[in-house]
PDB file of the backbone (N, CA, C, O) and the ligand in Angstrom, with CONECT records:
HET     ZN  A 101       1
ATOM      1  N   UNK A   1       4.531 -15.201   9.702  1.00  0.00           N
ATOM      2  CA  UNK A   1       5.910 -15.612  10.001  1.00  0.00           C
ATOM      3  C   UNK A   1       6.699 -14.422  10.523  1.00  0.00           C
ATOM      4  O   UNK A   1       6.919 -13.450   9.799  1.00  0.00           O
ATOM      5  N   UNK A   2       7.112 -14.496  11.741  1.00  0.00           N
ATOM      6  CA  UNK A   2       7.934 -13.407  12.273  1.00  0.00           C
ATOM      7  C   UNK A   2       9.272 -13.945  12.758  1.00  0.00           C
ATOM      8  O   UNK A   2       9.351 -14.931  13.491  1.00  0.00           O
ATOM      9  N   UNK A   3      10.310 -13.262  12.321  1.00  0.00           N
ATOM     10  CA  UNK A   3      11.641 -13.621  12.775  1.00  0.00           C
ATOM     11  C   UNK A   3      12.157 -12.445  13.583  1.00  0.00           C
ATOM     12  O   UNK A   3      11.849 -11.295  13.268  1.00  0.00           O
ATOM     13  N   UNK A   4      12.921 -12.709  14.598  1.00  0.00           N
ATOM     14  CA  UNK A   4      13.423 -11.648  15.464  1.00  0.00           C
ATOM     15  C   UNK A   4      14.498 -10.831  14.755  1.00  0.00           C
ATOM     16  O   UNK A   4      15.410 -11.369  14.127  1.00  0.00           O
ATOM     17  N   UNK A   5      14.360  -9.524  14.876  1.00  0.00           N
ATOM     18  CA  UNK A   5      15.320  -8.616  14.248  1.00  0.00           C
ATOM     19  C   UNK A   5      15.872  -7.627  15.266  1.00  0.00           C
ATOM     20  O   UNK A   5      15.312  -7.443  16.347  1.00  0.00           O
ATOM     21  N   UNK A   6      16.974  -7.001  14.899  1.00  0.00           N
ATOM     22  CA  UNK A   6      17.528  -5.916  15.729  1.00  0.00           C
ATOM     23  C   UNK A   6      18.062  -4.834  14.807  1.00  0.00           C
ATOM     24  O   UNK A   6      18.300  -5.079  13.624  1.00  0.00           O
ATOM     25  N   UNK A   7      18.250  -3.631  15.353  1.00  0.00           N
ATOM     26  CA  UNK A   7      18.767  -2.514  14.577  1.00  0.00           C
ATOM     27  C   UNK A   7      20.272  -2.465  14.709  1.00  0.00           C
ATOM     28  O   UNK A   7      20.795  -2.440  15.823  1.00  0.00           O
ATOM     29  N   UNK A   8      20.989  -2.451  13.570  1.00  0.00           N
ATOM     30  CA  UNK A   8      22.455  -2.412  13.641  1.00  0.00           C
ATOM     31  C   UNK A   8      22.949  -0.968  13.781  1.00  0.00           C
ATOM     32  O   UNK A   8      22.148  -0.034  13.824  1.00  0.00           O
ATOM     33  N   UNK A   9      24.267  -0.793  13.853  1.00  0.00           N
ATOM     34  CA  UNK A   9      24.856   0.529  14.078  1.00  0.00           C
ATOM     35  C   UNK A   9      24.511   1.521  12.973  1.00  0.00           C
ATOM     36  O   UNK A   9      24.487   2.730  13.206  1.00  0.00           O
ATOM     37  N   UNK A  10      24.245   1.015  11.777  1.00  0.00           N
ATOM     38  CA  UNK A  10      23.897   1.890  10.653  1.00  0.00           C
ATOM     39  C   UNK A  10      22.396   2.211  10.624  1.00  0.00           C
ATOM     40  O   UNK A  10      21.938   2.997   9.796  1.00  0.00           O
ATOM     41  N   UNK A  11      21.650   1.600  11.527  1.00  0.00           N
ATOM     42  CA  UNK A  11      20.216   1.864  11.577  1.00  0.00           C
ATOM     43  C   UNK A  11      19.385   0.896  10.759  1.00  0.00           C
ATOM     44  O   UNK A  11      18.176   1.079  10.620  1.00  0.00           O
ATOM     45  N   UNK A  12      20.027  -0.141  10.211  1.00  0.00           N
ATOM     46  CA  UNK A  12      19.304  -1.138   9.423  1.00  0.00           C
ATOM     47  C   UNK A  12      18.877  -2.301  10.303  1.00  0.00           C
ATOM     48  O   UNK A  12      19.518  -2.623  11.303  1.00  0.00           O
ATOM     49  N   UNK A  13      17.772  -2.922   9.898  1.00  0.00           N
ATOM     50  CA  UNK A  13      17.306  -4.098  10.638  1.00  0.00           C
ATOM     51  C   UNK A  13      18.030  -5.343  10.139  1.00  0.00           C
ATOM     52  O   UNK A  13      18.209  -5.532   8.935  1.00  0.00           O
ATOM     53  N   UNK A  14      18.440  -6.177  11.068  1.00  0.00           N
ATOM     54  CA  UNK A  14      19.075  -7.454  10.750  1.00  0.00           C
ATOM     55  C   UNK A  14      18.390  -8.553  11.540  1.00  0.00           C
ATOM     56  O   UNK A  14      17.801  -8.304  12.592  1.00  0.00           O
ATOM     57  N   UNK A  15      18.472  -9.759  11.027  1.00  0.00           N
ATOM     58  CA  UNK A  15      17.938 -10.893  11.762  1.00  0.00           C
ATOM     59  C   UNK A  15      18.913 -11.297  12.856  1.00  0.00           C
ATOM     60  O   UNK A  15      20.123 -11.352  12.640  1.00  0.00           O
ATOM     61  N   UNK A  16      18.375 -11.573  14.012  1.00  0.00           N
ATOM     62  CA  UNK A  16      19.202 -12.084  15.099  1.00  0.00           C
ATOM     63  C   UNK A  16      19.606 -13.501  14.690  1.00  0.00           C
ATOM     64  O   UNK A  16      18.772 -14.289  14.245  1.00  0.00           O
ATOM     65  N   UNK A  17      20.864 -13.807  14.843  1.00  0.00           N
ATOM     66  CA  UNK A  17      21.324 -15.136  14.447  1.00  0.00           C
ATOM     67  C   UNK A  17      22.134 -15.068  13.176  1.00  0.00           C
ATOM     68  O   UNK A  17      23.362 -15.139  13.207  1.00  0.00           O
ATOM     69  N   UNK A  18      21.431 -14.925  12.030  1.00  0.00           N
ATOM     70  CA  UNK A  18      22.151 -14.897  10.749  1.00  0.00           C
ATOM     71  C   UNK A  18      22.815 -13.537  10.507  1.00  0.00           C
ATOM     72  O   UNK A  18      23.762 -13.445   9.725  1.00  0.00           O
ATOM     73  N   UNK A  19      22.335 -12.496  11.160  1.00  0.00           N
ATOM     74  CA  UNK A  19      22.786 -11.107  10.976  1.00  0.00           C
ATOM     75  C   UNK A  19      22.552 -10.608   9.554  1.00  0.00           C
ATOM     76  O   UNK A  19      23.133  -9.609   9.130  1.00  0.00           O
ATOM     77  N   UNK A  20      21.702 -11.312   8.832  1.00  0.00           N
ATOM     78  CA  UNK A  20      21.389 -10.907   7.462  1.00  0.00           C
ATOM     79  C   UNK A  20      20.530  -9.648   7.498  1.00  0.00           C
ATOM     80  O   UNK A  20      19.634  -9.512   8.331  1.00  0.00           O
ATOM     81  N   UNK A  21      20.824  -8.724   6.570  1.00  0.00           N
ATOM     82  CA  UNK A  21      20.046  -7.490   6.483  1.00  0.00           C
ATOM     83  C   UNK A  21      18.631  -7.802   5.997  1.00  0.00           C
ATOM     84  O   UNK A  21      18.437  -8.462   4.976  1.00  0.00           O
ATOM     85  N   UNK A  22      17.652  -7.314   6.753  1.00  0.00           N
ATOM     86  CA  UNK A  22      16.253  -7.635   6.455  1.00  0.00           C
ATOM     87  C   UNK A  22      15.831  -7.084   5.090  1.00  0.00           C
ATOM     88  O   UNK A  22      15.118  -7.756   4.345  1.00  0.00           O
ATOM     89  N   UNK A  23      16.269  -5.863   4.760  1.00  0.00           N
ATOM     90  CA  UNK A  23      15.823  -5.280   3.492  1.00  0.00           C
ATOM     91  C   UNK A  23      16.410  -6.024   2.284  1.00  0.00           C
ATOM     92  O   UNK A  23      15.788  -6.083   1.223  1.00  0.00           O
ATOM     93  N   UNK A  24      17.613  -6.590   2.454  1.00  0.00           N
ATOM     94  CA  UNK A  24      18.192  -7.372   1.349  1.00  0.00           C
ATOM     95  C   UNK A  24      17.471  -8.718   1.217  1.00  0.00           C
ATOM     96  O   UNK A  24      17.251  -9.214   0.112  1.00  0.00           O
ATOM     97  N   UNK A  25      17.115  -9.289   2.355  1.00  0.00           N
ATOM     98  CA  UNK A  25      16.374 -10.550   2.354  1.00  0.00           C
ATOM     99  C   UNK A  25      15.010 -10.351   1.695  1.00  0.00           C
ATOM    100  O   UNK A  25      14.571 -11.160   0.877  1.00  0.00           O
ATOM    101  N   UNK A  26      14.345  -9.239   2.078  1.00  0.00           N
ATOM    102  CA  UNK A  26      13.037  -8.915   1.511  1.00  0.00           C
ATOM    103  C   UNK A  26      13.135  -8.682   0.001  1.00  0.00           C
ATOM    104  O   UNK A  26      12.287  -9.138  -0.765  1.00  0.00           O
ATOM    105  N   UNK A  27      14.175  -7.970  -0.408  1.00  0.00           N
ATOM    106  CA  UNK A  27      14.360  -7.684  -1.835  1.00  0.00           C
ATOM    107  C   UNK A  27      14.559  -8.984  -2.612  1.00  0.00           C
ATOM    108  O   UNK A  27      14.077  -9.116  -3.737  1.00  0.00           O
ATOM    109  N   UNK A  28      15.255  -9.924  -2.027  1.00  0.00           N
ATOM    110  CA  UNK A  28      15.458 -11.223  -2.669  1.00  0.00           C
ATOM    111  C   UNK A  28      14.126 -11.956  -2.833  1.00  0.00           C
ATOM    112  O   UNK A  28      13.881 -12.596  -3.856  1.00  0.00           O
ATOM    113  N   UNK A  29      13.283 -11.857  -1.830  1.00  0.00           N
ATOM    114  CA  UNK A  29      11.961 -12.483  -1.908  1.00  0.00           C
ATOM    115  C   UNK A  29      11.145 -11.824  -3.015  1.00  0.00           C
ATOM    116  O   UNK A  29      10.443 -12.495  -3.771  1.00  0.00           O
ATOM    117  N   UNK A  30      11.249 -10.500  -3.099  1.00  0.00           N
ATOM    118  CA  UNK A  30      10.518  -9.733  -4.106  1.00  0.00           C
ATOM    119  C   UNK A  30      10.988 -10.124  -5.514  1.00  0.00           C
ATOM    120  O   UNK A  30      10.175 -10.307  -6.419  1.00  0.00           O
ATOM    121  N   UNK A  31      12.302 -10.248  -5.683  1.00  0.00           N
ATOM    122  CA  UNK A  31      12.871 -10.565  -6.995  1.00  0.00           C
ATOM    123  C   UNK A  31      12.740 -12.051  -7.332  1.00  0.00           C
ATOM    124  O   UNK A  31      12.717 -12.436  -8.501  1.00  0.00           O
ATOM    125  N   UNK A  32      12.656 -12.865  -6.300  1.00  0.00           N
ATOM    126  CA  UNK A  32      12.604 -14.303  -6.510  1.00  0.00           C
ATOM    127  C   UNK A  32      13.953 -14.903  -6.825  1.00  0.00           C
ATOM    128  O   UNK A  32      14.033 -15.986  -7.404  1.00  0.00           O
ATOM    129  N   UNK A  33      15.013 -14.215  -6.450  1.00  0.00           N
ATOM    130  CA  UNK A  33      16.372 -14.726  -6.663  1.00  0.00           C
ATOM    131  C   UNK A  33      17.320 -14.081  -5.646  1.00  0.00           C
ATOM    132  O   UNK A  33      16.942 -13.139  -4.950  1.00  0.00           O
ATOM    133  N   UNK A  34      18.539 -14.587  -5.564  1.00  0.00           N
ATOM    134  CA  UNK A  34      19.519 -14.004  -4.654  1.00  0.00           C
ATOM    135  C   UNK A  34      20.053 -12.697  -5.225  1.00  0.00           C
ATOM    136  O   UNK A  34      20.161 -12.547  -6.442  1.00  0.00           O
ATOM    137  N   UNK A  35      20.387 -11.753  -4.354  1.00  0.00           N
ATOM    138  CA  UNK A  35      20.999 -10.503  -4.791  1.00  0.00           C
ATOM    139  C   UNK A  35      22.472 -10.742  -5.080  1.00  0.00           C
ATOM    140  O   UNK A  35      23.137 -11.511  -4.386  1.00  0.00           O
ATOM    141  N   UNK A  36      22.971 -10.079  -6.106  1.00  0.00           N
ATOM    142  CA  UNK A  36      24.406 -10.128  -6.390  1.00  0.00           C
ATOM    143  C   UNK A  36      25.081  -9.180  -5.392  1.00  0.00           C
ATOM    144  O   UNK A  36      24.448  -8.259  -4.876  1.00  0.00           O
ATOM    145  N   UNK A  37      26.345  -9.410  -5.133  1.00  0.00           N
ATOM    146  CA  UNK A  37      27.028  -8.600  -4.116  1.00  0.00           C
ATOM    147  C   UNK A  37      27.060  -7.118  -4.493  1.00  0.00           C
ATOM    148  O   UNK A  37      27.068  -6.261  -3.609  1.00  0.00           O
ATOM    149  N   UNK A  38      27.079  -6.801  -5.793  1.00  0.00           N
ATOM    150  CA  UNK A  38      27.150  -5.401  -6.213  1.00  0.00           C
ATOM    151  C   UNK A  38      25.815  -4.674  -6.170  1.00  0.00           C
ATOM    152  O   UNK A  38      25.763  -3.450  -6.290  1.00  0.00           O
ATOM    153  N   UNK A  39      24.744  -5.426  -5.999  1.00  0.00           N
ATOM    154  CA  UNK A  39      23.427  -4.817  -6.038  1.00  0.00           C
ATOM    155  C   UNK A  39      23.105  -4.099  -4.733  1.00  0.00           C
ATOM    156  O   UNK A  39      23.479  -4.548  -3.649  1.00  0.00           O
ATOM    157  N   UNK A  40      22.407  -2.978  -4.860  1.00  0.00           N
ATOM    158  CA  UNK A  40      22.095  -2.149  -3.701  1.00  0.00           C
ATOM    159  C   UNK A  40      20.585  -2.050  -3.552  1.00  0.00           C
ATOM    160  O   UNK A  40      19.867  -1.823  -4.525  1.00  0.00           O
ATOM    161  N   UNK A  41      20.117  -2.223  -2.332  1.00  0.00           N
ATOM    162  CA  UNK A  41      18.685  -2.068  -2.063  1.00  0.00           C
ATOM    163  C   UNK A  41      18.465  -0.695  -1.450  1.00  0.00           C
ATOM    164  O   UNK A  41      19.048  -0.354  -0.421  1.00  0.00           O
ATOM    165  N   UNK A  42      17.619   0.081  -2.098  1.00  0.00           N
ATOM    166  CA  UNK A  42      17.350   1.456  -1.687  1.00  0.00           C
ATOM    167  C   UNK A  42      15.974   1.551  -1.027  1.00  0.00           C
ATOM    168  O   UNK A  42      15.016   0.916  -1.467  1.00  0.00           O
ATOM    169  N   UNK A  43      15.893   2.356   0.038  1.00  0.00           N
ATOM    170  CA  UNK A  43      14.616   2.612   0.695  1.00  0.00           C
ATOM    171  C   UNK A  43      14.031   3.895   0.102  1.00  0.00           C
ATOM    172  O   UNK A  43      14.571   4.984   0.301  1.00  0.00           O
ATOM    173  N   UNK A  44      12.942   3.758  -0.613  1.00  0.00           N
ATOM    174  CA  UNK A  44      12.381   4.905  -1.334  1.00  0.00           C
ATOM    175  C   UNK A  44      11.985   6.051  -0.415  1.00  0.00           C
ATOM    176  O   UNK A  44      12.171   7.211  -0.779  1.00  0.00           O
ATOM    177  N   UNK A  45      11.448   5.765   0.758  1.00  0.00           N
ATOM    178  CA  UNK A  45      11.035   6.847   1.660  1.00  0.00           C
ATOM    179  C   UNK A  45      12.145   7.200   2.653  1.00  0.00           C
ATOM    180  O   UNK A  45      11.909   7.947   3.603  1.00  0.00           O
ATOM    181  N   UNK A  46      13.335   6.677   2.443  1.00  0.00           N
ATOM    182  CA  UNK A  46      14.527   6.951   3.268  1.00  0.00           C
ATOM    183  C   UNK A  46      14.426   6.399   4.689  1.00  0.00           C
ATOM    184  O   UNK A  46      15.328   6.613   5.499  1.00  0.00           O
ATOM    185  N   UNK A  47      13.342   5.694   5.000  1.00  0.00           N
ATOM    186  CA  UNK A  47      13.226   5.100   6.332  1.00  0.00           C
ATOM    187  C   UNK A  47      13.845   3.709   6.273  1.00  0.00           C
ATOM    188  O   UNK A  47      13.282   2.784   5.688  1.00  0.00           O
ATOM    189  N   UNK A  48      15.026   3.583   6.899  1.00  0.00           N
ATOM    190  CA  UNK A  48      15.822   2.358   6.786  1.00  0.00           C
ATOM    191  C   UNK A  48      15.127   1.125   7.351  1.00  0.00           C
ATOM    192  O   UNK A  48      15.442  -0.005   6.977  1.00  0.00           O
ATOM    193  N   UNK A  49      14.182   1.353   8.251  1.00  0.00           N
ATOM    194  CA  UNK A  49      13.511   0.218   8.881  1.00  0.00           C
ATOM    195  C   UNK A  49      12.188  -0.120   8.195  1.00  0.00           C
ATOM    196  O   UNK A  49      11.520  -1.083   8.571  1.00  0.00           O
ATOM    197  N   UNK A  50      11.808   0.674   7.185  1.00  0.00           N
ATOM    198  CA  UNK A  50      10.559   0.413   6.459  1.00  0.00           C
ATOM    199  C   UNK A  50      10.861  -0.540   5.304  1.00  0.00           C
ATOM    200  O   UNK A  50      11.226  -0.114   4.208  1.00  0.00           O
ATOM    201  N   UNK A  51      10.705  -1.815   5.567  1.00  0.00           N
ATOM    202  CA  UNK A  51      11.096  -2.832   4.591  1.00  0.00           C
ATOM    203  C   UNK A  51       9.904  -3.445   3.848  1.00  0.00           C
ATOM    204  O   UNK A  51       9.929  -4.616   3.471  1.00  0.00           O
ATOM    205  N   UNK A  52       8.868  -2.635   3.647  1.00  0.00           N
ATOM    206  CA  UNK A  52       7.748  -3.126   2.849  1.00  0.00           C
ATOM    207  C   UNK A  52       8.211  -3.226   1.399  1.00  0.00           C
ATOM    208  O   UNK A  52       9.050  -2.441   0.955  1.00  0.00           O
ATOM    209  N   UNK A  53       7.667  -4.183   0.668  1.00  0.00           N
ATOM    210  CA  UNK A  53       8.067  -4.391  -0.725  1.00  0.00           C
ATOM    211  C   UNK A  53       8.043  -3.099  -1.541  1.00  0.00           C
ATOM    212  O   UNK A  53       8.976  -2.806  -2.290  1.00  0.00           O
ATOM    213  N   UNK A  54       6.965  -2.335  -1.384  1.00  0.00           N
ATOM    214  CA  UNK A  54       6.811  -1.109  -2.170  1.00  0.00           C
ATOM    215  C   UNK A  54       7.870  -0.060  -1.890  1.00  0.00           C
ATOM    216  O   UNK A  54       8.101   0.832  -2.706  1.00  0.00           O
ATOM    217  N   UNK A  55       8.509  -0.166  -0.744  1.00  0.00           N
ATOM    218  CA  UNK A  55       9.518   0.817  -0.361  1.00  0.00           C
ATOM    219  C   UNK A  55      10.916   0.423  -0.819  1.00  0.00           C
ATOM    220  O   UNK A  55      11.839   1.235  -0.760  1.00  0.00           O
ATOM    221  N   UNK A  56      11.076  -0.794  -1.267  1.00  0.00           N
ATOM    222  CA  UNK A  56      12.404  -1.289  -1.634  1.00  0.00           C
ATOM    223  C   UNK A  56      12.610  -1.239  -3.139  1.00  0.00           C
ATOM    224  O   UNK A  56      11.770  -1.688  -3.919  1.00  0.00           O
ATOM    225  N   UNK A  57      13.750  -0.681  -3.522  1.00  0.00           N
ATOM    226  CA  UNK A  57      14.088  -0.582  -4.932  1.00  0.00           C
ATOM    227  C   UNK A  57      15.518  -1.100  -5.106  1.00  0.00           C
ATOM    228  O   UNK A  57      16.425  -0.696  -4.379  1.00  0.00           O
ATOM    229  N   UNK A  58      15.706  -1.987  -6.067  1.00  0.00           N
ATOM    230  CA  UNK A  58      17.022  -2.599  -6.245  1.00  0.00           C
ATOM    231  C   UNK A  58      17.762  -1.934  -7.401  1.00  0.00           C
ATOM    232  O   UNK A  58      17.223  -1.784  -8.498  1.00  0.00           O
ATOM    233  N   UNK A  59      18.999  -1.541  -7.138  1.00  0.00           N
ATOM    234  CA  UNK A  59      19.867  -0.987  -8.173  1.00  0.00           C
ATOM    235  C   UNK A  59      20.969  -1.994  -8.446  1.00  0.00           C
ATOM    236  O   UNK A  59      21.448  -2.666  -7.532  1.00  0.00           O
ATOM    237  N   UNK A  60      21.373  -2.096  -9.719  1.00  0.00           N
ATOM    238  CA  UNK A  60      22.358  -3.128 -10.049  1.00  0.00           C
ATOM    239  C   UNK A  60      23.800  -2.753  -9.717  1.00  0.00           C
ATOM    240  O   UNK A  60      24.706  -3.573  -9.862  1.00  0.00           O
ATOM    241  N   UNK A  61      24.010  -1.515  -9.273  1.00  0.00           N
ATOM    242  CA  UNK A  61      25.359  -1.123  -8.856  1.00  0.00           C
ATOM    243  C   UNK A  61      25.286   0.042  -7.882  1.00  0.00           C
ATOM    244  O   UNK A  61      24.264   0.722  -7.788  1.00  0.00           O
ATOM    245  N   UNK A  62      26.367   0.266  -7.165  1.00  0.00           N
ATOM    246  CA  UNK A  62      26.427   1.397  -6.240  1.00  0.00           C
ATOM    247  C   UNK A  62      26.323   2.704  -7.008  1.00  0.00           C
ATOM    248  O   UNK A  62      25.746   3.681  -6.531  1.00  0.00           O
ATOM    249  N   UNK A  63      26.891   2.702  -8.205  1.00  0.00           N
ATOM    250  CA  UNK A  63      26.889   3.892  -9.045  1.00  0.00           C
ATOM    251  C   UNK A  63      25.465   4.283  -9.438  1.00  0.00           C
ATOM    252  O   UNK A  63      25.087   5.453  -9.377  1.00  0.00           O
ATOM    253  N   UNK A  64      24.688   3.283  -9.841  1.00  0.00           N
ATOM    254  CA  UNK A  64      23.302   3.533 -10.250  1.00  0.00           C
ATOM    255  C   UNK A  64      22.491   4.038  -9.053  1.00  0.00           C
ATOM    256  O   UNK A  64      21.625   4.901  -9.195  1.00  0.00           O
ATOM    257  N   UNK A  65      22.783   3.490  -7.886  1.00  0.00           N
ATOM    258  CA  UNK A  65      22.107   3.901  -6.662  1.00  0.00           C
ATOM    259  C   UNK A  65      22.450   5.346  -6.311  1.00  0.00           C
ATOM    260  O   UNK A  65      21.574   6.140  -5.966  1.00  0.00           O
ATOM    261  N   UNK A  66      23.730   5.671  -6.402  1.00  0.00           N
ATOM    262  CA  UNK A  66      24.197   7.013  -6.104  1.00  0.00           C
ATOM    263  C   UNK A  66      23.581   8.029  -7.066  1.00  0.00           C
ATOM    264  O   UNK A  66      23.173   9.119  -6.666  1.00  0.00           O
ATOM    265  N   UNK A  67      23.526   7.646  -8.339  1.00  0.00           N
ATOM    266  CA  UNK A  67      22.962   8.526  -9.360  1.00  0.00           C
ATOM    267  C   UNK A  67      21.502   8.835  -9.036  1.00  0.00           C
ATOM    268  O   UNK A  67      21.032   9.952  -9.252  1.00  0.00           O
ATOM    269  N   UNK A  68      20.789   7.834  -8.513  1.00  0.00           N
ATOM    270  CA  UNK A  68      19.393   8.023  -8.131  1.00  0.00           C
ATOM    271  C   UNK A  68      19.279   9.056  -7.016  1.00  0.00           C
ATOM    272  O   UNK A  68      18.402   9.920  -7.049  1.00  0.00           O
ATOM    273  N   UNK A  69      20.181   8.964  -6.018  1.00  0.00           N
ATOM    274  CA  UNK A  69      20.163   9.920  -4.909  1.00  0.00           C
ATOM    275  C   UNK A  69      20.463  11.334  -5.390  1.00  0.00           C
ATOM    276  O   UNK A  69      19.829  12.295  -4.956  1.00  0.00           O
ATOM    277  N   UNK A  70      21.432  11.451  -6.287  1.00  0.00           N
ATOM    278  CA  UNK A  70      21.815  12.763  -6.813  1.00  0.00           C
ATOM    279  C   UNK A  70      20.644  13.377  -7.571  1.00  0.00           C
ATOM    280  O   UNK A  70      20.356  14.567  -7.444  1.00  0.00           O
ATOM    281  N   UNK A  71      19.982  12.547  -8.355  1.00  0.00           N
ATOM    282  CA  UNK A  71      18.829  13.012  -9.141  1.00  0.00           C
ATOM    283  C   UNK A  71      17.715  13.486  -8.215  1.00  0.00           C
ATOM    284  O   UNK A  71      17.103  14.529  -8.445  1.00  0.00           O
ATOM    285  N   UNK A  72      17.459  12.707  -7.163  1.00  0.00           N
ATOM    286  CA  UNK A  72      16.402  13.056  -6.206  1.00  0.00           C
ATOM    287  C   UNK A  72      16.725  14.371  -5.507  1.00  0.00           C
ATOM    288  O   UNK A  72      15.851  15.222  -5.343  1.00  0.00           O
ATOM    289  N   UNK A  73      17.983  14.538  -5.096  1.00  0.00           N
ATOM    290  CA  UNK A  73      18.415  15.746  -4.400  1.00  0.00           C
ATOM    291  C   UNK A  73      18.263  16.953  -5.321  1.00  0.00           C
ATOM    292  O   UNK A  73      17.837  18.028  -4.899  1.00  0.00           O
ATOM    293  N   UNK A  74      18.612  16.754  -6.560  1.00  0.00           N
ATOM    294  CA  UNK A  74      18.503  17.832  -7.537  1.00  0.00           C
ATOM    295  C   UNK A  74      17.050  18.219  -7.740  1.00  0.00           C
ATOM    296  O   UNK A  74      16.727  19.404  -7.819  1.00  0.00           O
ATOM    297  N   UNK A  75      16.179  17.235  -7.825  1.00  0.00           N
ATOM    298  CA  UNK A  75      14.746  17.490  -7.999  1.00  0.00           C
ATOM    299  C   UNK A  75      14.187  18.269  -6.808  1.00  0.00           C
ATOM    300  O   UNK A  75      13.332  19.141  -6.963  1.00  0.00           O
ATOM    301  N   UNK A  76      14.689  17.936  -5.615  1.00  0.00           N
ATOM    302  CA  UNK A  76      14.229  18.631  -4.412  1.00  0.00           C
ATOM    303  C   UNK A  76      14.612  20.104  -4.432  1.00  0.00           C
ATOM    304  O   UNK A  76      13.779  20.960  -4.133  1.00  0.00           O
ATOM    305  N   UNK A  77      15.857  20.412  -4.778  1.00  0.00           N
ATOM    306  CA  UNK A  77      16.296  21.814  -4.785  1.00  0.00           C
ATOM    307  C   UNK A  77      15.536  22.590  -5.856  1.00  0.00           C
ATOM    308  O   UNK A  77      15.196  23.758  -5.672  1.00  0.00           O
ATOM    309  N   UNK A  78      15.278  21.922  -6.976  1.00  0.00           N
ATOM    310  CA  UNK A  78      14.561  22.593  -8.051  1.00  0.00           C
ATOM    311  C   UNK A  78      13.138  22.933  -7.613  1.00  0.00           C
ATOM    312  O   UNK A  78      12.621  24.010  -7.911  1.00  0.00           O
ATOM    313  N   UNK A  79      12.520  21.997  -6.904  1.00  0.00           N
ATOM    314  CA  UNK A  79      11.160  22.202  -6.426  1.00  0.00           C
ATOM    315  C   UNK A  79      11.110  23.388  -5.451  1.00  0.00           C
ATOM    316  O   UNK A  79      10.199  24.214  -5.517  1.00  0.00           O
ATOM    317  N   UNK A  80      12.094  23.463  -4.552  1.00  0.00           N
ATOM    318  CA  UNK A  80      12.175  24.547  -3.575  1.00  0.00           C
ATOM    319  C   UNK A  80      12.301  25.888  -4.272  1.00  0.00           C
ATOM    320  O   UNK A  80      11.627  26.858  -3.927  1.00  0.00           O
ATOM    321  N   UNK A  81      13.196  25.919  -5.277  1.00  0.00           N
ATOM    322  CA  UNK A  81      13.419  27.147  -6.007  1.00  0.00           C
ATOM    323  C   UNK A  81      12.137  27.607  -6.705  1.00  0.00           C
ATOM    324  O   UNK A  81      11.840  28.801  -6.751  1.00  0.00           O
ATOM    325  N   UNK A  82      11.391  26.659  -7.240  1.00  0.00           N
ATOM    326  CA  UNK A  82      10.159  26.990  -7.951  1.00  0.00           C
ATOM    327  C   UNK A  82       9.152  27.620  -6.983  1.00  0.00           C
ATOM    328  O   UNK A  82       8.454  28.573  -7.331  1.00  0.00           O
ATOM    329  N   UNK A  83       9.088  27.076  -5.771  1.00  0.00           N
ATOM    330  CA  UNK A  83       8.161  27.609  -4.781  1.00  0.00           C
ATOM    331  C   UNK A  83       8.539  29.019  -4.361  1.00  0.00           C
ATOM    332  O   UNK A  83       7.686  29.897  -4.234  1.00  0.00           O
ATOM    333  N   UNK A  84       9.851  29.224  -4.146  1.00  0.00           N
ATOM    334  CA  UNK A  84      10.347  30.540  -3.732  1.00  0.00           C
ATOM    335  C   UNK A  84      10.094  31.592  -4.800  1.00  0.00           C
ATOM    336  O   UNK A  84       9.784  32.744  -4.498  1.00  0.00           O
ATOM    337  N   UNK A  85      10.231  31.179  -6.042  1.00  0.00           N
ATOM    338  CA  UNK A  85      10.104  32.111  -7.161  1.00  0.00           C
ATOM    339  C   UNK A  85       8.691  32.615  -7.407  1.00  0.00           C
ATOM    340  O   UNK A  85       8.486  33.473  -8.265  1.00  0.00           O
ATOM    341  N   UNK A  86       7.732  32.108  -6.685  1.00  0.00           N
ATOM    342  CA  UNK A  86       6.324  32.475  -6.895  1.00  0.00           C
ATOM    343  C   UNK A  86       6.029  33.935  -6.566  1.00  0.00           C
ATOM    344  O   UNK A  86       4.888  34.378  -6.697  1.00  0.00           O
TER     345      UNK A  86
HETATM  346 ZN    ZN A 101      19.300   4.888  -1.369  1.00  0.00          ZN2+
END
């Protein structure tokens, strides 16, 4: 089943016609229910167009999503520092 998609100004894929975000649609299929408006779908590998199930992670709020990004960024700097310190 293929539906036509296009890339929006933010770099996300949307369906032509409904303009629904593909990653949110995919996440709904994965969860087996509709997403609540506050829920955020995160792309684990940061590639906005990679909408494979394994790459999508749902957070129940923008805050939880943001916290995940902050944690990841912190882990990255820590890893860099560890390498430099060798
Ligand atoms: Zn994210």
